[in-house]
LODREN-827803 format. One record per residue (C-alpha): x negated, y negated, z negated. Coordinates in steps of 0.5 Angstrom, whole numbers, plus 500, padded with zeros to 3 digits. Layout:
XYZ
...
***
This chain:
556477527
561480532
558481539
560484545
556490546
555491554
548490553
542492549
537486551
537479551
542477557
536472559
533479561
539483564
540483571
541487577
535491578
529492582
521491579
522483578
527485572
520488568
516481569
518477563
517484559
510485562
508478561
510478554
506485553
500482557
500476552
500481546
494485549
490479550
491476543
490483540
484485545
481478543
481479536
479486536
474485541
468488537
472494536
475495543
469493547
463492542
463500540
464497533
469499527
471496521
468497514
474499510
473501503
479504501
478509508
471510505
474513499
480517502
474520506
471522500
477525496
479529503
473532504
474539502
481539505
478537512
472542511
477547510
482545516
476545520
474552518
480556518
485552522
490552516
492547511
490548503
495543500
491543494
484540493
479541487
475535489
478530485
481530478
479537477
485539482
491536485
496537490
494534497
501532499
498524499
491526501
491529507
496534510
497536517
505537517
509539524
511532524
504529524
504530532
508524532
502520531
501521539
508516539
504511535
498511540
503511546
507505543
500501542
498503549
492507546
489501543
483503538
484503531
486498528
488493534
494498536
497496529
497489530
499490537
505494535
507489530
507484536
511488541
516491535
518484533
519482540
524487541
528486535
528478538
530481544
536485541
538479538
539475544
533470543
530467549
524471552
518466551
521465544
521472542
513472544
512466539
516471534
512477535
505473535
508469528
509476525
504480527
498474525
501474518
495474514
497479509
496484515
489482516
487483509
491490509
486492515
480489512
481493505
483499508
490499507
492503513
498507511
501500508
500497515
502502519
509502515
510495516
509495524
515499525
520494521
522490526
524496531
528500526
532494524
533493532
536500532
541498526
543492529
544495536
548500532
553495528
554492535
557498538
551501542
552507538
548512542
543507544
542504537
543511533
537514537
533508536
534508529
533515528
526514532
523508529
526511522
522517523
516513525
517509519
517515514
512518518
507513516
507515509
508509505
514510501
513503497
513499504
519503507
523502500
522495500
524494507
530498505
532491501
533488508
537493511
541493505
543486506
544486513
549492512
553488507
553482512
556487517
561489511
563482510
564481517
568487518
572485512
573478515
575481522
579487519
575492523
573496517
574502520
569500526
564498520
564505517
564509524
557505525
555506518
556514519
552513526
546510522
547515516
546521521
540517524
537517517
538524516
535526523
529522521
529525514
529532517
523531521
519528515
522533510
516537508
512531506
518527503
520534499
513535497
512528495
519528491
517534487
510532486
512525484
515528477
509530475
505524477
504517473
510515477
514520473
516520466
511522460
512526454
508522450
510517445
503515442
498511445
490514445
489510438
495514435
500508435
507509437
508507444
515504443
514499448
513498456
515505457
520506464
521513467
516511472
510507472
508503465
510496466
503493465
500498470
506496475
506489475
498488474
498485481
504480480
504473484
504467480
510462481
506457483
502462487
508462492
506456495
500460499
506462504
505455506
498453504
493459504
488456499
493453494
490458489
483458492
483464497
480470495
476472489
469471492
465466489
466459491
460458496
458452499
461448505
461440505
467439501
465443496
458440496
461434495
465436489
459439486
454433488
454430480
451437478
443438477
442442484
440448481
446448476
450447483
447452486
449457481
456454480
457456487
455463486
459465479
465461479
471465483
474461488
481464486
484461480
491465481
495469476
492476479
486480476
483479483
485478490
482479497
486473500
492469500
499471503
500466508
506466513
504460517
506453516
510452522
513458520
515455514
518449517
522453522
525457516
527451513
530449519
534455520
537455513
541449516
542450523
542458524
550460524
552467522
552472516
545474519
542468516
544469509
542476509
535474511
535468506
537473500
532478502
527472502
529470495
529477492
522478495
519472492
522473486
520480485
513479487
513474481
513481476
510480469
510472471
518472472
521467467
528470467
527477466
529480473
523484474
523488468
531489469
529492476
524496473
528499468
535500472
534499479
533506482
526508484
523501483
519503478
515508482
511503485
505499483
502492485
509488486
506483489
506487496
514486496
512479499
511483506
519482506
518475506
513476511
518479516
524475514
521468514
519468522
525472524
530466521
525461524
525464531
532464531
532457529
528454534
532459539
539455537
535448537
533450544
540452547
543446544
540439547
544435543
542438537
539431534
546428534
550434533
554434526
552440522
557443517
553446510
556449504
561446500
563442507
557437507
556435514
549432516
547430523
541435526
536429526
537429518
537436518
530436522
527431517
530435511
526441514
520437515
520434508
521441505
515444508
510438511
512433506
510438500
504440504
502432504
504431497
499437495
494433499
495427496
496429489
494436488
494436480
502435481
503442483
497446480
492447475
485449477
482453471
484459469
483463462
478468465
473463468
469463462
469471461
468471468
462467468
459470462
459477465
456475471
450471468
449476462
447481468
442476470
439476463
442469460
443468453
450466450
447459448
445458455
451460458
456456454
451450456
452452463
459453463
461446459
456442464
459445470
466447469
469440471
465441478
468447479
475444478
473439483
471444488
477448487
481441488
477440495
479447497
486446496
486439499
483441505
488447507
494442504
492437510
491442515
498445514
501438514
498437521
501443524
508442521
507435524
505437531
510442531
516437528
514432533
514437539
521439537
523432536
521430543
524436546
531434543
530427545
529429552
522425552
516428555
517435553
521440556
522447554
516450557
511445554
515446547
514453548
507453550
505448545
508452539
504458542
498454541
499451535
501458531
495461534
491456532
494456525
494463524
488466527
483461524
486463517
486471519
479470521
477468514
478475512
477479518
472477522
465479525
462480519
468486518
465490523
459495523
456498529
458506530
451507533
446504528
442509524
446512518
442508513
444502516
451503517
456502510
461507513
456513513
454512506
459516503
456522507
449521504
447525498
443522493
437525489
442528484
447530489
442534492
439537486
446539484
448542491
442547490
447551486
451557490
456557485
463556489
467553483
464548478
465541476
461535476
462529471
459522474
458518468
455512473
462511475
469510472
473517472
479514476
475509481
470515483
471517490
464518492
463524487
469528490
465528497
460533495
463536489
469538485
469532480
473531474
474524476
477521483
481516486
488516487
494512486
499518484
494522480
498527475
500524469
498529464
491528467
491521467
493522459
487526458
482521461
486516456
486520450
479524451
475523457
474516456
472517448
468523450
464519455
462514449
460519445
456522450
452516451
451515444
448522442
446525449
449532447
455536450
456540444
462536442
465535449
471539448
475537454
469536459
467543457
473546458
474543465
468547467
463541468
457544469
453538471
453531469
450525473
447520468
442514470
435515470
429511471
431504474
438506474
437512479
442517478
439524475
442531473
444533466
445540466
451542461
450549458
456548454
461548460
466554459
466557466
471558471
475563466
474566459
478570454
480567447
481570440
487566438
492561440
495555436
503553438
504546437
511542437
510537443
506534447
504529442
501535438
498538444
494532446
491530439
489537438
484537443
480533439
478538434
478545436
474550440
476551447
472557448
476561442
482558441
488556446
493550444
500552447
506548447
512551443
516551450
512557452
512561446
517566449
511567454
507570448
512574445
509581443
502579444
497580439
491576440
484579438
477578440
474583445
467582445
466586451
471583455
470579461
473575467
469572473
471568479
470573485
473569491
474561492
478557496
482551494
489554495
487561493
482563487
481571485
478573479
475580476
478582469
476587465
478588457
479594453
486591450
491586452
487579452
489571453
485568459
484561460
482558466
479552468
484550473
489545473
496547471
502545476
508550476
511547482
507552487
502556484
503563483
499568479
498575481
495581477
493587482
498584487
504583482
507577481
505575473
508569469
502564467
503558463
500552460
495551455
490546452
495540455
492541463
490548464
492555466
493561461
496568462
496575459
492580462
493587461
488592458
483595463
480593470
484588474
484583480
487577478
489572483
492565484
495562490
498556492
505557495
509551495
516553497
517546499
512546505
514553507
522551508
520544510
517546516
522550519
527544518
522539520
521543527
529543528
530536527
524534532
528538537
534534535
531527535
528528542
535531545
538524542
533520545
533523551
540523552
540515550
535514555
539517560
546514559
542507559
539508565
546511568
549504566
543500569
543496563
536494564
533487563
532481569
531474568
537471572
541471566
541466560
544465554
545469547
552472545
554469539
***
C-alpha cells in the first residue's frame, strides 16, 4: 500500500479549482440527505420521535442529576437515585469536552436525532472511500451500503444511541489514519486527532475498543509493507504521528476516560474479592478479572446464525411472535383455526442461540457477494487486514458457542476484552469491513474492462480467470442462498430447547393447565416449524434474487453488453436501497415513531414522567433522603422508580460490583422472604439501606405503598463492631446480624479502629441536616466517642469526610456502607464527593481542546494553500 501522497482525496475528484470541483461531493451529500430525510420523514417533517426503551430508562436514572444541573448549574458527579448511590460518570455528566457535541450537529447538517447519525455514517464512509481513491459514485454506494446495515437501525430502535454514535465515526477515523500512513502527516494527523476525539467522546468504550482491532490489522499491514519496501523508518515516523494524534484525542476526553477507568475497578467489569456463590459453594470457575464469562457471553451469536449476514431471517428474525402473513398461514393451515391463531402468538419467530433479540445482523446480500469478489480481485495488504478483521469479528461473536475455545482465551488473556458484555456486538466490525472490501472490489472491476478475461493470481500461485472468479463469488453467496431456499433443512434446525418453556410460560399466564399446554404444544410444534421454514425460505429467495441481479449487471458491464458504467452504478444503488431499506423497515418503521405533541397519557415517552398512585403517596414525604424498594420490578431492571425516588434498584450496565453482590446474596433472598411473611423485621440489608417505603402489588395488581418502620434512617450509632477476615465472611455475616447495633468490618480496616472502644450511648444522636447528591451534612451529638454507620454507599475514590470542616478518615462497614469514628460532643459531619480525576482532568481537557483546534486549523490552512481540492476532471486510483 505504498501510494503517492500529493493528494488527500480520490484523484477522480481533484482538479484546478473553481466551484465545479465541489459538484460531485454536493451531489453525493444530496443523495445522502434524500435517503436520510426519506427514511426519517416522520421525525424531520412530522413532529414525531422514536420510542426508545433504553432512552426512557436513561432518563429515569439520570433525573436527579439533570434536576441538580438545572437548579445549580453544576455537575453532581454522583447520584443516589439508583442502586442506593453510584458515580454518575457513565450516566449523565457534562464535561468540558461535551461542547464537542456541536461538531456532531455540524457534521450531520443539524438533522434531528436519530437521522443525523445515519447521515454521518453515509458521509463518513463516503469520505473514507474517497481517501482510498475509489470512484465517486461507488463511494456513494459504499456510504449507503454501510449506513443502511440492519444492526444500526435496530440499535436506534432499541435506544442504543451511544453505541450508534461511536460507530458513525469509524470510517473517518480510519481515513485519517490511512492518510497519515500515506505520508500526509499534518492533514492525516489532524483528521485522526479530530475523529478519534469524536469517537472517544461518544462514550461507548466497547465500540471504540472493537474498532481498535481494525486499526491494529491495518497498522500490521502497513508494517509488512514498510518491511518489504525497506521503509521502516517512515513507518515509525507515521506511527508516531498517529500516536500523537491519539494523545491529543485522549487529552480532550481525559476527564471521562480517567474517571471511567478509575470507576471501572469497582464495578461488575472489575474483579471480585468473593470466592463463594450466593448458595455458599465455591466459585472456582467462570471467573475473570472483568465480567463473569456467562454474563459477558450471554448474547453470543450461533455459528449457523452467522448466515444472517447474507439471509436476514435465517434464524427467524426478532423474538416477537411468529405472527401472521400468507406464507405462515399456509404453514399453519393444517391446524385447527383457533390453535393456529394461538400458535402464531405464542411461538417466537426467532430460533437462534441468544436469549432473545430485536432483530438479525444483516449486511446485505449484494454486499456479501461483492465481499466474496473482493477476496479474489482486490490487491494489496489492505484486503488481508479487512479479511482478518472480518474473520475475527465473526469468530469472537460466537462467544460461548465457539467450539475452539478462542473466545474463552480472549476473555482470560487479551487486555480489557473481558470488560465488555454482549460479545455479539463485535459484529459491527464485520458490518464495516464487508462493504468496505466489497466496494473496493467493484471499483477494481469497473476500472478493468477486461476483467472477465484477465488471469487472477491467487494464494499458492493458483490462477483463475475473472469469469471463474465471478462465478465462484456468486456461488459462495447467491448459490448458498439458493440452496437455503431449496432445502433449508440442510443449513439449520427450526426448533429450540426454549420452545416448550416459552410456550408454557406464556400460556400459564393465560390460565392454561399443564395438560392443556402439553396437548397444545404436541399438536402445534410441527406447524410452528413449518412457519419458521417459510420465513427462512422467503428471505433466502430474496437474497438469491438480489445477488443474481447484481451479478448479472456486473457480467453485462464486463462483457460490454447493454450496461455502461452509469447504468451499472445506478442499478447497484437501486438494488442496495431496495435490499437494505426493506429489511431496516422491519425493525424501524412508522410504528416506531410517536407524536411529540399528543397528550402525555397517549405518549409512551411521557410514561416515565407520570407518577402512579404509589409514587404520589410516597412523594408526600418531605424527608430529602430515603430509599424506595419497588418489589414489582427486578432490582437490576428498574429505571422507572429512580425517576421519582432514591431507589435501591436501578438499571445500568456498570453498577458497583459490591452492590451487585449484595443483590445476589441478600436483596433477592430478602425479597422472597418479604413475599412470604409480609414483615420487614428480618430484612437486615433492606433496613440498613434506609428503605423507608416498599412498593407492592395491591388490588388488581395496582401498586400500593408499604411503609417500612424498620428502616434505620440516614445514620445511626452502633454499640459494637465485628471484625471479619475477608469479603466472603463479610457478606455472609449480613445474614444474621442486627445492623442497628452492630457493624461488620473487614480486617483490612482494623487500623482505623485502633484505640477505639465501642460503647452504647442511648442519648447520642445523629441526623441528616442537608442533602445534595454530592454533599451530605449531619449533626452529631454524643457524650463519648461513637462509631457511626451511614446508609450511603462506600466509594473511596472521591468521597471525603469532614468533622467540623477537618478532613477525617472514614471506612467501609456492612459490605457496602460508610462508617467513621465521631468524637464526643456536638459536631458537624459532612461527606463531599470531590474526585480528583474530575478536577485535574478538566484542566488537561481544556488545554488539549485548544491544541486540537490549532492542529486542525493549521492542517486546513496548509491544504488550502496547496490547493489540494477535489475536481471531477481527473480519474483513476493510485495503486
